[in-house]
N, C-alpha and C positions, 0 to 999 in steps of 0.2 A: 326756415318755414316761410312761405310766401305770405304777404299781407293779404288777409281775406277781403279787405275793402277794395283792393285793386283788381280790376278785371284781368283775366289771363291773356286776352287778345285785344288788339286795338278796336276791332269791331264791337266787342262787348263793352269795352271801355267807353266808346263813343255813345253807345246806347245808354249806358249808366249816366253819363254826363247830360244826355238829352232828358232823361227822366228827372234828374235833379233840377234842371232849368224849368221843366214843366211843373214840377212840384212847387218850386218857389213862386212861379206865376200864379198857380192855383191858390196857394197859401195867401198871397197878397190880395187876390180877389176875395177870398173868404173873409179876411180881415177887414177889407174895405166895405163888404156887405154887412158886417157885424155878425156873421154866422160863427166865427171863431176868434178867440182872443187868447194868445199865449202870453204867459207871464214874461216880463222883461228879461229875466235871466234865462228862461227857456228859449226865447227867441234868439238871444245872444249866443247861447251854446249851439243852437241849431245852425245859425248863420256861420259861426266859426268852423263847425264841423264840415259843412258843405264847402266852405271856401278852401279849407285844407284839402278835402278830398278832390275837388276840382283841380286844384294846383298840382296835386300828386298825379292825377290822371293826365293832365296836360304835360307835365315834365317827363312822365314815363312813356306815354303812348302818343304824345303830340295830338291829343284830341282837340276838337273845336268846342269851346265852352260859351260861345255866343253866336247869334245869328250873323253878325258881321264876319266873324271868322269863318263860318260855314260858306258864306258867299265868296270870300277870298279863296277858300279851299277849292270851290268849284272852278273858279277862274284859273287857279294854279294847275288843277288837273287838265283843263283845256290846253293851257300853255305847255304842260309837259308832253301832251300828245302831239301837239304841233312841233315842238322841239325835237321829239323822237323821230318824227317823220323827216324833218329837215336834216337832222344828223345822219340818219340812215341814208338819205339821198346824197349827203356829202361824202359819206364813206364810199358809196358806189361810184360816184363821179371821180373821187380821188384815185380810187384803184384804176379805173379805166383811163384816166389822164396819164398816169405813169406806168401803165401796164406794159406797153411795148418796150420800155427801157429796162425791164427786169428780165433776168434769166428764169428758166423754168423752176429751178430749185428755190430762188428767192420768192418767186410768185407763190409756190406752195407754202413756204415758211410764213409769208405774210398772211395768207388765207387762214392757216391753222392758228396763228397768233391772235388774229382779230377777235374771234368770239371768246377766246380764253381771257384776253385783256379786258374785254367788255364785261365778262362775268366776274372777273376780279374786282373791277370798279363797282359793279352792283353789290358785291359783298361789302366793300368798304362803305358805300353809301348807306347800306341797310343797318350798319352798326350805330348809325346816328339817327334816332327817330325823327329828328327834325329835318332830315334829308329824304323823307319818304317819297316825295314827288320826284326827286332826282333819282331815287332807286328805281321807280317805275320807268323813267325816261331811259336810263342806262340799260335796264333789262330789255326793253324793246329794241334798243340798238344792238344788244347782244344777239337777239334772235335774227335780226337783219344781217348781222355779220355771219351767222351760221348759214343762212340761206345763200348769201354771196359765196361762202366757202364751198358748199357742195355744188352749187350750179357752175361756178367757174372751174373748179377742179374737174368736174364732169366734161366740160368743154376742152380743157387742156389735154386730157387723156382720151378724149372721144369716147366716153362712156355712154352706154344706152340709158336713157332716162327710165327710172323705175319709181313706182309709188312708195318704195321704202324711204326715198329721200323726203317725201311729204310726211311720212311717219316720223322721221328724225326731227323735222321742224316742229311737229305737234308735241312730241315727247319733251323736246328741249323747252318749248314755251310753257308746257304744263309743269315741268320741273321748277322752272324759275317762278311760276305763279304760286306753287305750293310753298316753295322755299321762302319767298318774300312777300306773300300775301297780296299778289297783284291780280285783281279781278279782271282787268282788261286783258291781260295775258291769258288768264284762264278761259275767257270767252273765245279769244282768238285761237288758242290751242284746241279747244273743243271743236270749233268749226273746221280747223285744218284736219283734226282727227276724223271728223265726219267725211271730209273729202277723201281722205286715205281709204276709209272703209268702202265708200262708194266706188272709188277707182279700183280697188282690189276686186270687188264683185264684177265690175265690167271686164277686168282682165281675166277672171276665172271663166266668164261667159264667152271668152274668145275675142273680145273687142280691144281696141286700143284705149289704154287707161286715161289718156289726156283728152282735153277738148279737141274736137267736138263730140267724140264718142262718149265721153264722161257724162254729158248732159242729154244723152239720148234715152237713158233709162233712169228715171227719177226715183223709182222705188229704192234704189241703192242708198238714198239719203234718209229714208224712213227708218231703217234698222239702226244706224248710228244715233239718230234722234231719240229713238226709244231707249237705247243704251244710256244716253245722257240723262234721261228722266230717271232711270233705274239708279244710275250713279249719284244723282242728286239726293236719293233717299238714303244713301249711306251716311251714317253719322260723321260729321266733321268736327271733332272736339276742338282742334286748334284753329280751324278756319271756318267758323260757324256761319260766316256770310257767304261761303262758296256754294252751298246747295241752291240758293236762290238763283245765282248766276248760271249754274249748270241746268237748272230747271227751265229758266228762260231761254237759254241757248238751244236746248233740246226741242222746246215748243216751236221756236223760230225755224229750226231746220226742218222739222216735220211739217209745219205750216206752209213754208215755201214750196216743198215738194208736192204737197196736196194741191196748192193753188195752181202750180204749173200743170199738173196732171189733169186737173179739172178743166183746163183750157186746151190742152194738147194731149189727147188720149193716145196718139201714136208713140209717145215717149214712155209707154208703159210696157211691162213684161206680162201683164195679164192676157191670157188667151181669150180675148173677146174683141168685138168690133169697137172702133174708136168711139162711137157715140155712147155705147153702153159704159165704157171705161170712164168717159168724162162725166156721165151721169152719176156713177158710183162716187167718184171723187168730189163732185159738187155737193153731194149729200154729206160726205165726210168733212168737206170744208166748213160746214156748219156745225156738225156734231163735235169735232175735235175742239174748236174754240169754245163752244158752249160748255163742254166738260171742263176745260181749263178755267173758265169763268166761275163755274160752280165750285170747283175745288179751291180756286183762289179765294172766293168769298168765305168758304167754310173753314179753311185752315189759315187764313190770313196771309196767303202768298200774293203779295202785291205785284211782283213781277209776272207771275202766271196770269193774274187778273188783267194786267195791262196788255200783255201780249195776246192773250185770248180775245180781249175786246178788239184789239187792232186786227187780228186775223178774221174775226167775225165780220167786222166792218168791211174789210177788203173783199170777203166772199159775197157779202150783200151788195156792194157796189158793182162788182163784176156781173152779178145776175141782173141788176138794174140795167147795165149796159147791154146785155144780151136781149133783155125784154123790150127796152124803150128807146135806146139811143138812136136807131135808124129812123124811127117814124115820129117820135115825140119832139116838139119844140124844145130847144136846149134850155130855155128858161124854165120850162115845166120839169124837165129832167132834174135840173139842180134843185128846183123847189121840192121835188119828191125826195131827193137825197137829204136835203136839209130838214124836211119834215120827219123823215125816218130817224135822223140823228136826235131830233127833239124827243121823238117817241122812245128811243133807246135810253136817253137820259132820264126820262120819266120812270121807265120800268126799273132801271138800275137804282134810281133814287128811292123807289118804293122798297126794293129788296134791301137796300142799304139801311133804310129806316127799320125794317123788320129785324135785321141783324142787330141793330143798336138796342132794340127793345128786348130781344132775347138774350 
């Protein structure tokens, strides 16, 4: 029977550790203000309990139990991403350096083996909680190897490019994300899956699924964005930090599509003139972020709140450019943008205060 004191996933374990540290800080403040005074034996038992629990969480899930550890973890995450990009580039360059010296059979064997080996290394790293950053690094390299596999095999055998290859990249990235709890891979896989859906829609409409045709009809990205929002509402018992990533990615995909269509109405499938289409999407460029901000505040979705605020700001600044850039002195233009930012901060601050009171 699992220990009820230990959270079932690293995400929930980290939240438990954060709550313990916040409780300890508040308890110390209460004692300092004289609002609470625990007996010596009570404080001793409480401190011992928290110390043992934090040690168990740290050893089992490799959580950060101090602010210093959190700072180091952020740095290690950045290093892991840079390392993954560097290793992926190394793999690509290594293959192309020795490619001409290999026969076709050896080339295919190497291409097939590369993602399998990288996936095996990901599994080995995942079995050691303290190698979680290495797990993410090798998982990203595994995805890069699969991309290299399909792209180069297609060139060797002169295969016609199809969006199904993009689907394979997305499915592989998402599978690794769910298997090993990798949020970056989840976001990347969700974006690639959105590209696949948009490309498939363009192909069904009779166009070429790759750029530039892919980006001639941006409504194709709205559908997968909405699907990601629906996906985020599905309970994730084992990956309870994934819905926020899916929600944020879906909002970003929808937001980018709306911003593009609000500026370039000719990239729409709507049967209307360009000006009307742009006007419709300009209205949506405010409504969608406002809805995201409202839901984010109401339900505590910090990612949705942040992305909604960013999209709202982008929409507002683009309208300012339309209205004032050509005739207003530039210092006045940026003064207006800055004043608007201060106004938004004041509004959000008032709303935040009301939420705190309620």
